[in-house]
C-alpha positions as CSV (number, residue, x, y, z in Angstrom):
1,M,19.9,-23.6,-14.9
2,K,21.8,-25.9,-12.5
3,R,24.7,-24.7,-10.5
4,F,27.9,-25.6,-12.4
5,W,30.5,-23.7,-10.4
6,K,32.2,-24.1,-7.0
7,E,34.0,-20.8,-6.5
8,V,32.9,-17.2,-7.0
9,A,35.4,-14.4,-7.1
10,V,35.4,-10.6,-7.7
11,A,38.1,-9.7,-10.3
12,P,39.4,-6.4,-11.7
13,E,38.1,-5.9,-15.2
14,D,38.3,-2.8,-17.6
15,G,38.8,-0.3,-14.8
16,G,36.0,-1.9,-12.7
17,W,35.1,-5.2,-11.3
18,G,33.8,-8.4,-12.8
19,I,32.5,-11.7,-11.4
20,A,34.2,-15.0,-12.1
21,L,32.8,-18.5,-11.6
22,D,35.6,-20.9,-11.3
23,G,37.8,-18.4,-13.1
24,R,35.3,-17.8,-16.0
25,P,33.8,-14.3,-16.3
26,V,30.1,-13.9,-15.9
27,R,28.2,-12.4,-18.8
28,T,24.8,-10.7,-19.1
29,P,22.0,-12.3,-21.1
30,Q,23.2,-10.3,-24.1
31,R,26.7,-11.7,-23.6
32,A,28.3,-8.5,-22.5
33,P,30.8,-8.7,-19.6
34,L,29.0,-8.3,-16.3
35,A,31.3,-5.6,-15.0
36,V,30.6,-2.7,-12.6
37,T,32.6,0.3,-11.3
38,S,31.6,-0.3,-7.7
39,L,33.4,-2.9,-5.6
40,A,30.6,-2.9,-3.1
41,L,28.1,-3.8,-5.9
42,A,30.5,-6.4,-7.3
43,E,30.7,-8.1,-3.9
44,A,26.9,-8.0,-3.5
45,I,26.6,-9.7,-6.9
46,A,29.2,-12.3,-6.1
47,A,27.4,-13.1,-2.8
48,E,24.2,-13.8,-4.8
49,W,26.0,-16.2,-7.0
50,Q,27.7,-17.9,-4.1
51,A,24.4,-18.3,-2.2
52,Q,22.7,-20.2,-5.0
53,G,21.8,-23.9,-4.3
54,E,21.8,-26.7,-6.8
55,T,19.4,-24.8,-9.1
56,V,19.8,-21.1,-9.9
57,D,17.0,-18.9,-8.8
58,P,17.1,-15.5,-10.6
59,A,14.5,-14.1,-8.2
60,A,17.1,-14.5,-5.4
61,M,19.7,-12.4,-7.4
62,P,18.2,-8.9,-7.6
63,M,21.6,-7.1,-7.8
64,T,22.6,-9.3,-10.7
65,G,19.3,-8.7,-12.4
66,L,19.4,-4.9,-12.0
67,T,23.0,-4.9,-13.3
68,N,22.0,-7.0,-16.3
69,A,19.3,-4.5,-17.0
70,A,21.7,-1.6,-16.7
71,I,24.3,-3.1,-19.1
72,D,21.9,-4.7,-21.6
73,L,19.1,-2.1,-21.7
74,A,20.0,1.2,-20.2
75,L,23.5,1.8,-21.3
76,P,23.0,1.0,-25.1
77,D,20.2,3.6,-25.4
78,P,19.7,5.7,-22.3
79,A,17.1,8.0,-23.8
80,A,14.8,5.2,-25.0
81,F,15.2,3.4,-21.6
82,A,14.3,6.6,-19.7
83,E,11.3,7.6,-21.8
84,P,8.6,5.5,-20.1
85,I,9.7,6.9,-16.7
86,A,9.7,10.5,-18.0
87,A,6.1,10.0,-19.0
88,Y,5.2,9.9,-15.4
89,A,5.9,13.6,-15.2
90,A,2.3,14.2,-16.5
91,T,0.5,11.7,-14.2
92,D,2.2,11.7,-10.8
93,L,0.2,9.8,-8.1
94,F,0.6,12.6,-5.6
95,C,-1.4,15.0,-7.7
96,Y,-4.6,12.8,-7.5
97,R,-6.6,13.0,-4.2
98,D,-9.6,11.1,-3.1
99,D,-12.9,12.8,-4.0
100,R,-15.1,11.2,-1.3
101,D,-13.3,10.4,1.9
102,A,-12.3,13.5,3.9
103,L,-10.1,11.6,6.3
104,L,-8.1,10.0,3.4
105,Q,-7.9,13.5,1.8
106,A,-6.3,14.8,4.9
107,E,-3.8,12.0,5.1
108,Q,-2.9,12.5,1.5
109,A,-2.4,16.2,2.0
110,A,-0.3,15.7,5.1
111,T,2.0,13.1,3.4
112,W,2.1,14.1,-0.2
113,N,2.1,17.9,0.0
114,P,5.6,18.1,1.5
115,L,7.0,15.9,-1.3
116,L,5.4,18.0,-4.0
117,A,6.7,21.1,-2.2
118,W,10.2,19.7,-2.3
119,A,9.9,19.0,-6.1
120,E,8.5,22.5,-6.7
121,Q,11.4,24.1,-4.9
122,R,14.0,21.7,-6.4
123,Y,12.9,22.2,-10.0
124,G,11.2,25.6,-10.0
125,I,7.8,24.2,-10.9
126,E,4.1,24.1,-9.8
127,F,1.8,21.2,-9.7
128,A,-1.9,21.0,-10.5
129,I,-3.8,18.9,-7.9
130,T,-7.2,17.3,-8.5
131,Q,-9.7,15.2,-6.7
132,G,-10.7,11.9,-8.4
133,I,-9.0,9.8,-11.0
134,L,-9.8,11.8,-14.2
135,P,-6.6,13.0,-15.8
136,I,-5.5,16.5,-15.2
137,D,-3.1,18.5,-17.3
138,Q,0.0,19.6,-15.6
139,P,1.6,22.9,-16.6
140,P,3.8,22.3,-19.6
141,E,6.7,23.9,-17.8
142,T,6.3,21.3,-15.0
143,V,6.2,18.4,-17.3
144,A,9.2,19.7,-19.2
145,A,11.3,20.2,-16.1
146,L,10.5,16.8,-14.6
147,R,11.3,15.1,-17.9
148,A,14.6,16.9,-18.1
149,A,15.4,15.8,-14.6
150,V,14.8,12.2,-15.7
151,F,17.0,12.4,-18.8
152,V,20.1,13.6,-16.9
153,V,20.0,10.6,-14.5
154,D,22.9,8.3,-15.5
155,P,21.9,4.9,-16.9
156,W,22.9,3.0,-13.7
157,R,20.7,5.1,-11.4
158,M,18.0,5.1,-14.1
159,T,17.9,1.3,-13.7
160,A,17.0,1.8,-10.1
161,L,14.7,4.7,-10.7
162,T,12.6,2.6,-13.0
163,P,11.1,0.2,-10.4
164,L,10.9,3.0,-7.8
165,V,8.6,5.0,-10.2
166,T,6.6,2.1,-11.7
167,I,5.9,0.5,-8.3
168,G,4.7,3.7,-6.7
169,G,3.3,5.6,-9.6
170,S,5.2,8.7,-8.6
171,L,8.1,10.2,-10.4
172,V,8.4,12.7,-7.6
173,A,9.1,9.9,-5.1
174,G,11.7,8.3,-7.4
175,L,13.5,11.6,-8.0
176,A,13.4,12.4,-4.2
177,R,15.2,9.1,-3.5
178,I,17.7,9.6,-6.3
179,D,18.4,13.1,-4.8
180,D,18.5,11.6,-1.3
181,A,15.9,14.2,-0.2
182,F,13.8,11.8,1.7
183,D,14.6,8.4,3.2
184,A,13.3,5.3,1.4
185,E,10.9,4.2,4.1
186,T,9.2,7.6,4.1
187,L,8.7,7.4,0.4
188,W,7.5,3.9,0.5
189,E,4.8,4.8,3.0
190,A,3.8,7.7,0.8
191,V,3.3,5.7,-2.3
192,S,1.5,3.0,-0.3
193,L,-0.7,5.4,1.6
194,D,-4.0,4.6,-0.2
195,E,-3.6,0.9,0.2
196,L,-2.7,1.1,3.8
197,Y,-5.5,3.4,4.6
198,Q,-8.1,1.1,2.9
199,E,-6.6,-1.8,4.8
200,R,-7.0,0.0,8.1
201,R,-10.5,0.9,7.3
202,W,-11.8,-2.3,5.7
203,G,-9.5,-5.0,6.9
204,A,-6.6,-6.9,5.4
205,D,-6.8,-8.8,2.2
206,A,-4.3,-11.6,1.9
207,Q,-3.8,-11.2,-1.9
208,A,-3.3,-7.5,-1.6
209,Q,-0.9,-7.9,1.2
210,A,1.1,-10.5,-0.8
211,Q,1.3,-8.2,-3.8
212,R,2.4,-5.3,-1.6
213,A,5.1,-7.4,0.0
214,A,6.4,-8.3,-3.5
215,H,6.4,-4.7,-4.5
216,K,8.2,-3.8,-1.2
217,R,10.9,-6.4,-2.0
218,D,11.4,-4.9,-5.5
219,W,11.4,-1.4,-4.0
220,D,14.0,-2.3,-1.3
221,N,16.2,-4.0,-3.9
222,A,16.2,-0.8,-6.1
223,V,17.1,1.3,-3.1
224,R,19.9,-1.1,-2.2
225,F,21.2,-1.0,-5.8
226,L,21.3,2.8,-5.6
227,E,23.2,2.6,-2.3
228,L,25.8,0.3,-3.8
229,L,26.6,2.5,-6.8
230,P,29.7,4.7,-6.6
């Protein structure tokens, strides 16, 4: 799509804030009004539209994209939107430790155990930890409590939680950020631990680095979206 507007403005709309292009309201892909309850988020979205060149680049508009997802996907059916994330309650990355490399095991324990301990205290649960990649069954009470924690997250924060969990493979990490229990950079290093360890040991791979950089951008955008919510 080519840029067709000159001026971008934030305008009051339905008790919140909308975005107007030359006075015309922006809508989501499903044609719903693109309106938010946070002025800070509205201003960030407006800045993305204002920064576009002659051709619109959706990849350069992450706050707009996450807002579209919240309005078009999460709000209409919050439970269905949350279900794929709740499924991570049974397969959290932090419960799977390397079964061959003692040094990596030690790093995993030092980094991941405090995060699991936080979740155990926060939700009154216990985790089963294994070595290797074969699936391990978590206690039913643990799965139930973590699933319940997901389904009480409001649709806007669930929109940010989704990339945090899917990028890192850890529901615990995502919930810890939602709860503001650990800073985003600590959690990123935790979910990237295995990749970074292998890189230190065997050397950098350009393709792997590029993929991790893309994941980091998506992670940072989700974190920023959370911070802009009321």
